[in-house]
PDB file of N, CA, C and O in Angstrom:
ATOM      1  N   MET A   1     -15.793 -29.282  12.595  1.00  0.00           N
ATOM      2  CA  MET A   1     -14.631 -28.678  11.983  1.00  0.00           C
ATOM      3  C   MET A   1     -15.078 -27.775  10.829  1.00  0.00           C
ATOM      4  O   MET A   1     -15.939 -28.148  10.033  1.00  0.00           O
ATOM      5  N   MET A   2     -14.477 -26.578  10.752  1.00  0.00           N
ATOM      6  CA  MET A   2     -14.849 -25.610   9.725  1.00  0.00           C
ATOM      7  C   MET A   2     -14.247 -25.960   8.379  1.00  0.00           C
ATOM      8  O   MET A   2     -13.117 -26.442   8.290  1.00  0.00           O
ATOM      9  N   ASN A   3     -14.995 -25.718   7.369  1.00  0.00           N
ATOM     10  CA  ASN A   3     -14.535 -25.895   6.004  1.00  0.00           C
ATOM     11  C   ASN A   3     -13.504 -24.806   5.685  1.00  0.00           C
ATOM     12  O   ASN A   3     -13.695 -23.648   6.058  1.00  0.00           O
ATOM     13  N   MET A   4     -12.416 -25.167   5.000  1.00  0.00           N
ATOM     14  CA  MET A   4     -11.346 -24.222   4.692  1.00  0.00           C
ATOM     15  C   MET A   4     -11.848 -23.067   3.824  1.00  0.00           C
ATOM     16  O   MET A   4     -11.429 -21.927   4.030  1.00  0.00           O
ATOM     17  N   ASN A   5     -12.729 -23.329   2.866  1.00  0.00           N
ATOM     18  CA  ASN A   5     -13.282 -22.265   2.023  1.00  0.00           C
ATOM     19  C   ASN A   5     -14.095 -21.283   2.843  1.00  0.00           C
ATOM     20  O   ASN A   5     -14.053 -20.078   2.596  1.00  0.00           O
ATOM     21  N   HIS A   6     -14.837 -21.794   3.821  1.00  0.00           N
ATOM     22  CA  HIS A   6     -15.640 -20.933   4.691  1.00  0.00           C
ATOM     23  C   HIS A   6     -14.728 -20.018   5.510  1.00  0.00           C
ATOM     24  O   HIS A   6     -15.023 -18.835   5.682  1.00  0.00           O
ATOM     25  N   MET A   7     -13.623 -20.567   6.013  1.00  0.00           N
ATOM     26  CA  MET A   7     -12.684 -19.768   6.800  1.00  0.00           C
ATOM     27  C   MET A   7     -12.069 -18.669   5.940  1.00  0.00           C
ATOM     28  O   MET A   7     -11.934 -17.532   6.392  1.00  0.00           O
ATOM     29  N   MET A   8     -11.699 -18.996   4.711  1.00  0.00           N
ATOM     30  CA  MET A   8     -11.090 -18.024   3.822  1.00  0.00           C
ATOM     31  C   MET A   8     -12.071 -16.896   3.521  1.00  0.00           C
ATOM     32  O   MET A   8     -11.678 -15.729   3.503  1.00  0.00           O
ATOM     33  N   THR A   9     -13.313 -17.214   3.291  1.00  0.00           N
ATOM     34  CA  THR A   9     -14.337 -16.209   3.029  1.00  0.00           C
ATOM     35  C   THR A   9     -14.499 -15.296   4.236  1.00  0.00           C
ATOM     36  O   THR A   9     -14.627 -14.082   4.078  1.00  0.00           O
ATOM     37  N   GLU A  10     -14.494 -15.863   5.438  1.00  0.00           N
ATOM     38  CA  GLU A  10     -14.605 -15.063   6.657  1.00  0.00           C
ATOM     39  C   GLU A  10     -13.430 -14.112   6.799  1.00  0.00           C
ATOM     40  O   GLU A  10     -13.622 -12.942   7.132  1.00  0.00           O
ATOM     41  N   GLU A  11     -12.213 -14.594   6.551  1.00  0.00           N
ATOM     42  CA  GLU A  11     -11.027 -13.751   6.657  1.00  0.00           C
ATOM     43  C   GLU A  11     -11.078 -12.612   5.649  1.00  0.00           C
ATOM     44  O   GLU A  11     -10.754 -11.474   5.986  1.00  0.00           O
ATOM     45  N   GLU A  12     -11.473 -12.900   4.444  1.00  0.00           N
ATOM     46  CA  GLU A  12     -11.574 -11.863   3.429  1.00  0.00           C
ATOM     47  C   GLU A  12     -12.616 -10.828   3.830  1.00  0.00           C
ATOM     48  O   GLU A  12     -12.420  -9.632   3.614  1.00  0.00           O
ATOM     49  N   ALA A  13     -13.699 -11.271   4.399  1.00  0.00           N
ATOM     50  CA  ALA A  13     -14.754 -10.357   4.821  1.00  0.00           C
ATOM     51  C   ALA A  13     -14.262  -9.447   5.942  1.00  0.00           C
ATOM     52  O   ALA A  13     -14.622  -8.271   5.986  1.00  0.00           O
ATOM     53  N   GLU A  14     -13.445  -9.978   6.843  1.00  0.00           N
ATOM     54  CA  GLU A  14     -12.943  -9.176   7.961  1.00  0.00           C
ATOM     55  C   GLU A  14     -12.080  -8.010   7.468  1.00  0.00           C
ATOM     56  O   GLU A  14     -12.282  -6.873   7.896  1.00  0.00           O
ATOM     57  N   ILE A  15     -11.142  -8.272   6.594  1.00  0.00           N
ATOM     58  CA  ILE A  15     -10.268  -7.197   6.111  1.00  0.00           C
ATOM     59  C   ILE A  15     -11.037  -6.230   5.216  1.00  0.00           C
ATOM     60  O   ILE A  15     -10.703  -5.048   5.143  1.00  0.00           O
ATOM     61  N   GLU A  16     -12.040  -6.719   4.555  1.00  0.00           N
ATOM     62  CA  GLU A  16     -12.852  -5.867   3.687  1.00  0.00           C
ATOM     63  C   GLU A  16     -13.643  -4.837   4.498  1.00  0.00           C
ATOM     64  O   GLU A  16     -14.049  -3.806   3.963  1.00  0.00           O
ATOM     65  N   ARG A  17     -13.857  -5.109   5.761  1.00  0.00           N
ATOM     66  CA  ARG A  17     -14.604  -4.182   6.633  1.00  0.00           C
ATOM     67  C   ARG A  17     -13.774  -2.978   7.065  1.00  0.00           C
ATOM     68  O   ARG A  17     -14.333  -1.974   7.506  1.00  0.00           O
ATOM     69  N   LEU A  18     -12.455  -3.060   6.948  1.00  0.00           N
ATOM     70  CA  LEU A  18     -11.609  -1.950   7.377  1.00  0.00           C
ATOM     71  C   LEU A  18     -11.819  -0.739   6.471  1.00  0.00           C
ATOM     72  O   LEU A  18     -11.838  -0.875   5.248  1.00  0.00           O
ATOM     73  N   PRO A  19     -11.975   0.440   7.065  1.00  0.00           N
ATOM     74  CA  PRO A  19     -12.123   1.644   6.241  1.00  0.00           C
ATOM     75  C   PRO A  19     -10.794   2.009   5.575  1.00  0.00           C
ATOM     76  O   PRO A  19      -9.724   1.624   6.048  1.00  0.00           O
ATOM     77  N   VAL A  20     -10.875   2.741   4.493  1.00  0.00           N
ATOM     78  CA  VAL A  20      -9.688   3.141   3.732  1.00  0.00           C
ATOM     79  C   VAL A  20      -8.705   3.902   4.617  1.00  0.00           C
ATOM     80  O   VAL A  20      -7.496   3.698   4.507  1.00  0.00           O
ATOM     81  N   ASP A  21      -9.204   4.774   5.490  1.00  0.00           N
ATOM     82  CA  ASP A  21      -8.320   5.547   6.369  1.00  0.00           C
ATOM     83  C   ASP A  21      -7.461   4.643   7.247  1.00  0.00           C
ATOM     84  O   ASP A  21      -6.276   4.910   7.445  1.00  0.00           O
ATOM     85  N   LEU A  22      -8.055   3.581   7.767  1.00  0.00           N
ATOM     86  CA  LEU A  22      -7.305   2.652   8.614  1.00  0.00           C
ATOM     87  C   LEU A  22      -6.291   1.858   7.791  1.00  0.00           C
ATOM     88  O   LEU A  22      -5.161   1.650   8.232  1.00  0.00           O
ATOM     89  N   LEU A  23      -6.684   1.421   6.614  1.00  0.00           N
ATOM     90  CA  LEU A  23      -5.741   0.728   5.731  1.00  0.00           C
ATOM     91  C   LEU A  23      -4.566   1.650   5.386  1.00  0.00           C
ATOM     92  O   LEU A  23      -3.415   1.213   5.377  1.00  0.00           O
ATOM     93  N   ALA A  24      -4.854   2.912   5.104  1.00  0.00           N
ATOM     94  CA  ALA A  24      -3.800   3.880   4.780  1.00  0.00           C
ATOM     95  C   ALA A  24      -2.845   4.034   5.954  1.00  0.00           C
ATOM     96  O   ALA A  24      -1.632   4.116   5.762  1.00  0.00           O
ATOM     97  N   HIS A  25      -3.381   4.074   7.160  1.00  0.00           N
ATOM     98  CA  HIS A  25      -2.538   4.175   8.354  1.00  0.00           C
ATOM     99  C   HIS A  25      -1.641   2.940   8.476  1.00  0.00           C
ATOM    100  O   HIS A  25      -0.465   3.059   8.818  1.00  0.00           O
ATOM    101  N   ILE A  26      -2.182   1.785   8.203  1.00  0.00           N
ATOM    102  CA  ILE A  26      -1.401   0.541   8.247  1.00  0.00           C
ATOM    103  C   ILE A  26      -0.284   0.591   7.207  1.00  0.00           C
ATOM    104  O   ILE A  26       0.842   0.179   7.486  1.00  0.00           O
ATOM    105  N   PHE A  27      -0.588   1.090   6.021  1.00  0.00           N
ATOM    106  CA  PHE A  27       0.422   1.172   4.963  1.00  0.00           C
ATOM    107  C   PHE A  27       1.544   2.153   5.304  1.00  0.00           C
ATOM    108  O   PHE A  27       2.631   2.061   4.733  1.00  0.00           O
ATOM    109  N   LEU A  28       1.300   3.087   6.222  1.00  0.00           N
ATOM    110  CA  LEU A  28       2.371   3.988   6.655  1.00  0.00           C
ATOM    111  C   LEU A  28       3.515   3.222   7.313  1.00  0.00           C
ATOM    112  O   LEU A  28       4.654   3.688   7.307  1.00  0.00           O
ATOM    113  N   PHE A  29       3.224   2.063   7.873  1.00  0.00           N
ATOM    114  CA  PHE A  29       4.242   1.248   8.532  1.00  0.00           C
ATOM    115  C   PHE A  29       4.974   0.337   7.550  1.00  0.00           C
ATOM    116  O   PHE A  29       5.895  -0.383   7.936  1.00  0.00           O
ATOM    117  N   THR A  30       4.573   0.367   6.307  1.00  0.00           N
ATOM    118  CA  THR A  30       5.208  -0.454   5.277  1.00  0.00           C
ATOM    119  C   THR A  30       6.337   0.348   4.653  1.00  0.00           C
ATOM    120  O   THR A  30       6.104   1.373   4.013  1.00  0.00           O
ATOM    121  N   SER A  31       7.551  -0.124   4.841  1.00  0.00           N
ATOM    122  CA  SER A  31       8.694   0.603   4.282  1.00  0.00           C
ATOM    123  C   SER A  31       9.151   0.022   2.949  1.00  0.00           C
ATOM    124  O   SER A  31       9.950   0.640   2.245  1.00  0.00           O
ATOM    125  N   SER A  32       8.660  -1.138   2.606  1.00  0.00           N
ATOM    126  CA  SER A  32       9.034  -1.764   1.338  1.00  0.00           C
ATOM    127  C   SER A  32       8.162  -1.210   0.217  1.00  0.00           C
ATOM    128  O   SER A  32       6.947  -1.411   0.204  1.00  0.00           O
ATOM    129  N   PHE A  33       8.784  -0.522  -0.709  1.00  0.00           N
ATOM    130  CA  PHE A  33       8.019   0.066  -1.795  1.00  0.00           C
ATOM    131  C   PHE A  33       7.599  -0.970  -2.813  1.00  0.00           C
ATOM    132  O   PHE A  33       6.660  -0.754  -3.579  1.00  0.00           O
ATOM    133  N   THR A  34       8.292  -2.095  -2.822  1.00  0.00           N
ATOM    134  CA  THR A  34       7.839  -3.221  -3.636  1.00  0.00           C
ATOM    135  C   THR A  34       6.504  -3.708  -3.091  1.00  0.00           C
ATOM    136  O   THR A  34       5.579  -3.991  -3.852  1.00  0.00           O
ATOM    137  N   ASP A  35       6.410  -3.803  -1.754  1.00  0.00           N
ATOM    138  CA  ASP A  35       5.154  -4.225  -1.123  1.00  0.00           C
ATOM    139  C   ASP A  35       4.039  -3.216  -1.381  1.00  0.00           C
ATOM    140  O   ASP A  35       2.897  -3.603  -1.631  1.00  0.00           O
ATOM    141  N   LEU A  36       4.363  -1.929  -1.322  1.00  0.00           N
ATOM    142  CA  LEU A  36       3.351  -0.906  -1.596  1.00  0.00           C
ATOM    143  C   LEU A  36       2.858  -0.996  -3.035  1.00  0.00           C
ATOM    144  O   LEU A  36       1.661  -0.877  -3.298  1.00  0.00           O
ATOM    145  N   ALA A  37       3.785  -1.208  -3.961  1.00  0.00           N
ATOM    146  CA  ALA A  37       3.393  -1.338  -5.369  1.00  0.00           C
ATOM    147  C   ALA A  37       2.496  -2.553  -5.561  1.00  0.00           C
ATOM    148  O   ALA A  37       1.497  -2.488  -6.278  1.00  0.00           O
ATOM    149  N   GLN A  38       2.853  -3.659  -4.919  1.00  0.00           N
ATOM    150  CA  GLN A  38       2.030  -4.863  -5.026  1.00  0.00           C
ATOM    151  C   GLN A  38       0.694  -4.672  -4.321  1.00  0.00           C
ATOM    152  O   GLN A  38      -0.344  -5.107  -4.820  1.00  0.00           O
ATOM    153  N   GLY A  39       0.719  -4.020  -3.155  1.00  0.00           N
ATOM    154  CA  GLY A  39      -0.514  -3.769  -2.417  1.00  0.00           C
ATOM    155  C   GLY A  39      -1.486  -2.910  -3.198  1.00  0.00           C
ATOM    156  O   GLY A  39      -2.699  -3.106  -3.121  1.00  0.00           O
ATOM    157  N   SER A  40      -0.955  -1.959  -3.949  1.00  0.00           N
ATOM    158  CA  SER A  40      -1.835  -1.089  -4.733  1.00  0.00           C
ATOM    159  C   SER A  40      -2.498  -1.834  -5.881  1.00  0.00           C
ATOM    160  O   SER A  40      -3.457  -1.342  -6.477  1.00  0.00           O
ATOM    161  N   GLY A  41      -1.988  -3.018  -6.189  1.00  0.00           N
ATOM    162  CA  GLY A  41      -2.579  -3.812  -7.258  1.00  0.00           C
ATOM    163  C   GLY A  41      -3.590  -4.838  -6.783  1.00  0.00           C
ATOM    164  O   GLY A  41      -4.159  -5.564  -7.598  1.00  0.00           O
ATOM    165  N   VAL A  42      -3.826  -4.914  -5.471  1.00  0.00           N
ATOM    166  CA  VAL A  42      -4.750  -5.918  -4.926  1.00  0.00           C
ATOM    167  C   VAL A  42      -6.189  -5.625  -5.325  1.00  0.00           C
ATOM    168  O   VAL A  42      -6.882  -6.491  -5.860  1.00  0.00           O
ATOM    169  N   CYS A  43      -6.631  -4.408  -5.065  1.00  0.00           N
ATOM    170  CA  CYS A  43      -7.997  -4.010  -5.404  1.00  0.00           C
ATOM    171  C   CYS A  43      -8.071  -2.487  -5.354  1.00  0.00           C
ATOM    172  O   CYS A  43      -7.120  -1.830  -4.931  1.00  0.00           O
ATOM    173  N   ARG A  44      -9.181  -1.936  -5.778  1.00  0.00           N
ATOM    174  CA  ARG A  44      -9.335  -0.472  -5.800  1.00  0.00           C
ATOM    175  C   ARG A  44      -9.216   0.136  -4.410  1.00  0.00           C
ATOM    176  O   ARG A  44      -8.615   1.196  -4.238  1.00  0.00           O
ATOM    177  N   LYS A  45      -9.786  -0.531  -3.431  1.00  0.00           N
ATOM    178  CA  LYS A  45      -9.762  -0.017  -2.064  1.00  0.00           C
ATOM    179  C   LYS A  45      -8.325   0.061  -1.547  1.00  0.00           C
ATOM    180  O   LYS A  45      -7.944   1.058  -0.934  1.00  0.00           O
ATOM    181  N   TRP A  46      -7.535  -0.970  -1.784  1.00  0.00           N
ATOM    182  CA  TRP A  46      -6.146  -0.974  -1.348  1.00  0.00           C
ATOM    183  C   TRP A  46      -5.341   0.061  -2.125  1.00  0.00           C
ATOM    184  O   TRP A  46      -4.471   0.718  -1.554  1.00  0.00           O
ATOM    185  N   ARG A  47      -5.615   0.215  -3.412  1.00  0.00           N
ATOM    186  CA  ARG A  47      -4.923   1.224  -4.218  1.00  0.00           C
ATOM    187  C   ARG A  47      -5.176   2.610  -3.631  1.00  0.00           C
ATOM    188  O   ARG A  47      -4.254   3.416  -3.502  1.00  0.00           O
ATOM    189  N   LYS A  48      -6.418   2.875  -3.280  1.00  0.00           N
ATOM    190  CA  LYS A  48      -6.765   4.165  -2.682  1.00  0.00           C
ATOM    191  C   LYS A  48      -6.050   4.352  -1.344  1.00  0.00           C
ATOM    192  O   LYS A  48      -5.578   5.449  -1.043  1.00  0.00           O
ATOM    193  N   ALA A  49      -5.967   3.300  -0.548  1.00  0.00           N
ATOM    194  CA  ALA A  49      -5.301   3.370   0.753  1.00  0.00           C
ATOM    195  C   ALA A  49      -3.797   3.602   0.599  1.00  0.00           C
ATOM    196  O   ALA A  49      -3.211   4.385   1.348  1.00  0.00           O
ATOM    197  N   VAL A  50      -3.174   2.932  -0.361  1.00  0.00           N
ATOM    198  CA  VAL A  50      -1.739   3.143  -0.608  1.00  0.00           C
ATOM    199  C   VAL A  50      -1.506   4.586  -1.037  1.00  0.00           C
ATOM    200  O   VAL A  50      -0.578   5.233  -0.551  1.00  0.00           O
ATOM    201  N   ARG A  51      -2.331   5.094  -1.936  1.00  0.00           N
ATOM    202  CA  ARG A  51      -2.193   6.480  -2.393  1.00  0.00           C
ATOM    203  C   ARG A  51      -2.355   7.454  -1.232  1.00  0.00           C
ATOM    204  O   ARG A  51      -1.609   8.428  -1.121  1.00  0.00           O
ATOM    205  N   GLN A  52      -3.322   7.190  -0.376  1.00  0.00           N
ATOM    206  CA  GLN A  52      -3.559   8.058   0.776  1.00  0.00           C
ATOM    207  C   GLN A  52      -2.363   8.021   1.725  1.00  0.00           C
ATOM    208  O   GLN A  52      -1.977   9.058   2.265  1.00  0.00           O
ATOM    209  N   SER A  53      -1.774   6.851   1.937  1.00  0.00           N
ATOM    210  CA  SER A  53      -0.610   6.757   2.825  1.00  0.00           C
ATOM    211  C   SER A  53       0.596   7.473   2.216  1.00  0.00           C
ATOM    212  O   SER A  53       1.388   8.075   2.942  1.00  0.00           O
ATOM    213  N   LEU A  54       0.740   7.414   0.901  1.00  0.00           N
ATOM    214  CA  LEU A  54       1.847   8.106   0.234  1.00  0.00           C
ATOM    215  C   LEU A  54       1.691   9.617   0.326  1.00  0.00           C
ATOM    216  O   LEU A  54       2.682  10.339   0.438  1.00  0.00           O
ATOM    217  N   ALA A  55       0.465  10.093   0.281  1.00  0.00           N
ATOM    218  CA  ALA A  55       0.204  11.534   0.331  1.00  0.00           C
ATOM    219  C   ALA A  55       0.695  12.152   1.636  1.00  0.00           C
ATOM    220  O   ALA A  55       1.027  13.337   1.672  1.00  0.00           O
ATOM    221  N   GLY A  56       0.745  11.370   2.699  1.00  0.00           N
ATOM    222  CA  GLY A  56       1.168  11.892   3.990  1.00  0.00           C
ATOM    223  C   GLY A  56       2.659  11.780   4.267  1.00  0.00           C
ATOM    224  O   GLY A  56       3.129  12.251   5.303  1.00  0.00           O
ATOM    225  N   ARG A  57       3.399  11.173   3.374  1.00  0.00           N
ATOM    226  CA  ARG A  57       4.831  10.958   3.609  1.00  0.00           C
ATOM    227  C   ARG A  57       5.652  12.156   3.137  1.00  0.00           C
ATOM    228  O   ARG A  57       5.409  12.714   2.067  1.00  0.00           O
ATOM    229  N   GLU A  58       6.625  12.537   3.956  1.00  0.00           N
ATOM    230  CA  GLU A  58       7.531  13.616   3.592  1.00  0.00           C
ATOM    231  C   GLU A  58       8.843  13.074   3.049  1.00  0.00           C
ATOM    232  O   GLU A  58       9.592  13.795   2.390  1.00  0.00           O
ATOM    233  N   ARG A  59       9.122  11.807   3.322  1.00  0.00           N
ATOM    234  CA  ARG A  59      10.400  11.219   2.930  1.00  0.00           C
ATOM    235  C   ARG A  59      10.165   9.830   2.360  1.00  0.00           C
ATOM    236  O   ARG A  59       9.430   9.026   2.934  1.00  0.00           O
ATOM    237  N   LEU A  60      10.795   9.556   1.227  1.00  0.00           N
ATOM    238  CA  LEU A  60      10.742   8.227   0.626  1.00  0.00           C
ATOM    239  C   LEU A  60      12.152   7.790   0.282  1.00  0.00           C
ATOM    240  O   LEU A  60      12.976   8.596  -0.150  1.00  0.00           O
ATOM    241  N   SER A  61      12.423   6.515   0.474  1.00  0.00           N
ATOM    242  CA  SER A  61      13.721   5.967   0.111  1.00  0.00           C
ATOM    243  C   SER A  61      13.521   4.717  -0.728  1.00  0.00           C
ATOM    244  O   SER A  61      12.854   3.768  -0.317  1.00  0.00           O
ATOM    245  N   PHE A  62      14.108   4.739  -1.898  1.00  0.00           N
ATOM    246  CA  PHE A  62      14.065   3.586  -2.787  1.00  0.00           C
ATOM    247  C   PHE A  62      15.422   2.894  -2.844  1.00  0.00           C
ATOM    248  O   PHE A  62      15.622   1.985  -3.650  1.00  0.00           O
ATOM    249  N   SER A  63      16.358   3.320  -1.992  1.00  0.00           N
ATOM    250  CA  SER A  63      17.698   2.737  -2.046  1.00  0.00           C
ATOM    251  C   SER A  63      17.622   1.247  -1.737  1.00  0.00           C
ATOM    252  O   SER A  63      16.980   0.823  -0.777  1.00  0.00           O
ATOM    253  N   GLY A  64      18.287   0.475  -2.567  1.00  0.00           N
ATOM    254  CA  GLY A  64      18.288  -0.975  -2.401  1.00  0.00           C
ATOM    255  C   GLY A  64      17.083  -1.670  -2.994  1.00  0.00           C
ATOM    256  O   GLY A  64      17.017  -2.899  -2.996  1.00  0.00           O
ATOM    257  N   CYS A  65      16.127  -0.902  -3.499  1.00  0.00           N
ATOM    258  CA  CYS A  65      14.919  -1.492  -4.087  1.00  0.00           C
ATOM    259  C   CYS A  65      15.122  -1.667  -5.589  1.00  0.00           C
ATOM    260  O   CYS A  65      15.678  -0.799  -6.263  1.00  0.00           O
ATOM    261  N   LYS A  66      14.674  -2.773  -6.082  1.00  0.00           N
ATOM    262  CA  LYS A  66      14.715  -3.008  -7.526  1.00  0.00           C
ATOM    263  C   LYS A  66      13.293  -2.887  -8.054  1.00  0.00           C
ATOM    264  O   LYS A  66      12.519  -3.844  -8.054  1.00  0.00           O
ATOM    265  N   MET A  67      12.980  -1.689  -8.497  1.00  0.00           N
ATOM    266  CA  MET A  67      11.649  -1.431  -9.042  1.00  0.00           C
ATOM    267  C   MET A  67      11.804  -0.824 -10.421  1.00  0.00           C
ATOM    268  O   MET A  67      12.747  -0.078 -10.684  1.00  0.00           O
ATOM    269  N   ASP A  68      10.877  -1.149 -11.289  1.00  0.00           N
ATOM    270  CA  ASP A  68      10.924  -0.558 -12.622  1.00  0.00           C
ATOM    271  C   ASP A  68      10.465   0.895 -12.545  1.00  0.00           C
ATOM    272  O   ASP A  68       9.810   1.300 -11.585  1.00  0.00           O
ATOM    273  N   ASP A  69      10.812   1.663 -13.553  1.00  0.00           N
ATOM    274  CA  ASP A  69      10.503   3.093 -13.566  1.00  0.00           C
ATOM    275  C   ASP A  69       9.012   3.369 -13.452  1.00  0.00           C
ATOM    276  O   ASP A  69       8.602   4.301 -12.760  1.00  0.00           O
ATOM    277  N   GLU A  70       8.211   2.576 -14.120  1.00  0.00           N
ATOM    278  CA  GLU A  70       6.758   2.784 -14.103  1.00  0.00           C
ATOM    279  C   GLU A  70       6.192   2.639 -12.687  1.00  0.00           C
ATOM    280  O   GLU A  70       5.370   3.452 -12.265  1.00  0.00           O
ATOM    281  N   SER A  71       6.624   1.618 -11.958  1.00  0.00           N
ATOM    282  CA  SER A  71       6.149   1.412 -10.583  1.00  0.00           C
ATOM    283  C   SER A  71       6.604   2.546  -9.679  1.00  0.00           C
ATOM    284  O   SER A  71       5.842   3.011  -8.832  1.00  0.00           O
ATOM    285  N   THR A  72       7.840   2.992  -9.854  1.00  0.00           N
ATOM    286  CA  THR A  72       8.368   4.089  -9.044  1.00  0.00           C
ATOM    287  C   THR A  72       7.577   5.364  -9.290  1.00  0.00           C
ATOM    288  O   THR A  72       7.169   6.037  -8.344  1.00  0.00           O
ATOM    289  N   VAL A  73       7.359   5.697 -10.549  1.00  0.00           N
ATOM    290  CA  VAL A  73       6.594   6.900 -10.899  1.00  0.00           C
ATOM    291  C   VAL A  73       5.182   6.810 -10.345  1.00  0.00           C
ATOM    292  O   VAL A  73       4.649   7.793  -9.831  1.00  0.00           O
ATOM    293  N   ARG A  74       4.578   5.638 -10.449  1.00  0.00           N
ATOM    294  CA  ARG A  74       3.208   5.453  -9.973  1.00  0.00           C
ATOM    295  C   ARG A  74       3.111   5.723  -8.473  1.00  0.00           C
ATOM    296  O   ARG A  74       2.117   6.286  -8.014  1.00  0.00           O
ATOM    297  N   LEU A  75       4.128   5.329  -7.702  1.00  0.00           N
ATOM    298  CA  LEU A  75       4.103   5.562  -6.260  1.00  0.00           C
ATOM    299  C   LEU A  75       4.437   7.009  -5.907  1.00  0.00           C
ATOM    300  O   LEU A  75       3.753   7.619  -5.086  1.00  0.00           O
ATOM    301  N   VAL A  76       5.475   7.556  -6.515  1.00  0.00           N
ATOM    302  CA  VAL A  76       5.916   8.914  -6.179  1.00  0.00           C
ATOM    303  C   VAL A  76       4.877   9.958  -6.574  1.00  0.00           C
ATOM    304  O   VAL A  76       4.767  10.999  -5.927  1.00  0.00           O
ATOM    305  N   ARG A  77       4.125   9.690  -7.616  1.00  0.00           N
ATOM    306  CA  ARG A  77       3.105  10.632  -8.095  1.00  0.00           C
ATOM    307  C   ARG A  77       2.120  11.038  -6.994  1.00  0.00           C
ATOM    308  O   ARG A  77       1.602  12.155  -7.009  1.00  0.00           O
ATOM    309  N   TYR A  78       1.866  10.153  -6.056  1.00  0.00           N
ATOM    310  CA  TYR A  78       0.872  10.424  -5.018  1.00  0.00           C
ATOM    311  C   TYR A  78       1.489  10.916  -3.711  1.00  0.00           C
ATOM    312  O   TYR A  78       0.773  11.126  -2.731  1.00  0.00           O
ATOM    313  N   ALA A  79       2.796  11.101  -3.685  1.00  0.00           N
ATOM    314  CA  ALA A  79       3.469  11.586  -2.479  1.00  0.00           C
ATOM    315  C   ALA A  79       3.503  13.115  -2.521  1.00  0.00           C
ATOM    316  O   ALA A  79       4.550  13.714  -2.762  1.00  0.00           O
ATOM    317  N   TYR A  80       2.360  13.729  -2.287  1.00  0.00           N
ATOM    318  CA  TYR A  80       2.188  15.179  -2.425  1.00  0.00           C
ATOM    319  C   TYR A  80       3.058  15.991  -1.469  1.00  0.00           C
ATOM    320  O   TYR A  80       3.507  17.081  -1.822  1.00  0.00           O
ATOM    321  N   ASN A  81       3.299  15.478  -0.274  1.00  0.00           N
ATOM    322  CA  ASN A  81       4.058  16.212   0.739  1.00  0.00           C
ATOM    323  C   ASN A  81       5.537  15.861   0.738  1.00  0.00           C
ATOM    324  O   ASN A  81       6.252  16.180   1.688  1.00  0.00           O
ATOM    325  N   LEU A  82       5.992  15.219  -0.300  1.00  0.00           N
ATOM    326  CA  LEU A  82       7.363  14.736  -0.378  1.00  0.00           C
ATOM    327  C   LEU A  82       8.364  15.883  -0.339  1.00  0.00           C
ATOM    328  O   LEU A  82       8.280  16.830  -1.122  1.00  0.00           O
ATOM    329  N   LYS A  83       9.313  15.779   0.587  1.00  0.00           N
ATOM    330  CA  LYS A  83      10.380  16.771   0.705  1.00  0.00           C
ATOM    331  C   LYS A  83      11.741  16.150   0.425  1.00  0.00           C
ATOM    332  O   LYS A  83      12.690  16.851   0.074  1.00  0.00           O
ATOM    333  N   GLU A  84      11.834  14.836   0.581  1.00  0.00           N
ATOM    334  CA  GLU A  84      13.110  14.152   0.392  1.00  0.00           C
ATOM    335  C   GLU A  84      12.878  12.815  -0.308  1.00  0.00           C
ATOM    336  O   GLU A  84      12.017  12.031   0.091  1.00  0.00           O
ATOM    337  N   LEU A  85      13.657  12.573  -1.351  1.00  0.00           N
ATOM    338  CA  LEU A  85      13.552  11.328  -2.107  1.00  0.00           C
ATOM    339  C   LEU A  85      14.939  10.733  -2.269  1.00  0.00           C
ATOM    340  O   LEU A  85      15.820  11.353  -2.864  1.00  0.00           O
ATOM    341  N   ASP A  86      15.133   9.542  -1.746  1.00  0.00           N
ATOM    342  CA  ASP A  86      16.413   8.842  -1.832  1.00  0.00           C
ATOM    343  C   ASP A  86      16.285   7.720  -2.845  1.00  0.00           C
ATOM    344  O   ASP A  86      15.527   6.771  -2.644  1.00  0.00           O
ATOM    345  N   MET A  87      17.034   7.833  -3.941  1.00  0.00           N
ATOM    346  CA  MET A  87      16.987   6.814  -4.983  1.00  0.00           C
ATOM    347  C   MET A  87      18.207   5.944  -4.863  1.00  0.00           C
ATOM    348  O   MET A  87      18.378   5.010  -5.646  1.00  0.00           O
TER     349      MET A  87
END
C-alpha cells in the first residue's frame, strides 16, 4: 500500500510537468473569476498561465461575482484583447 505523502508528492509532480501554455488553455475553460483570482495566487507558474489565458479573452463577465476591486483590476489588467466587459 502506498504512503499518502508519497501519493501527494507524485500528484504535485504530475501537474508541475504541464507547460504554461497548456495550463493557460485549461484556464480558458474556467468561467469563475473568483477561481481565476485564486488560481493566480497558487504559484508563479499558475499566475503566468492565468495571465496568458486572460490575454486571449475578448469578453469577460463579472456579473454575479463578489470580488473586491483589487482582484478585479488585477485580472482585467491582463485581458489585452478585451472588447466587452460585463460588470
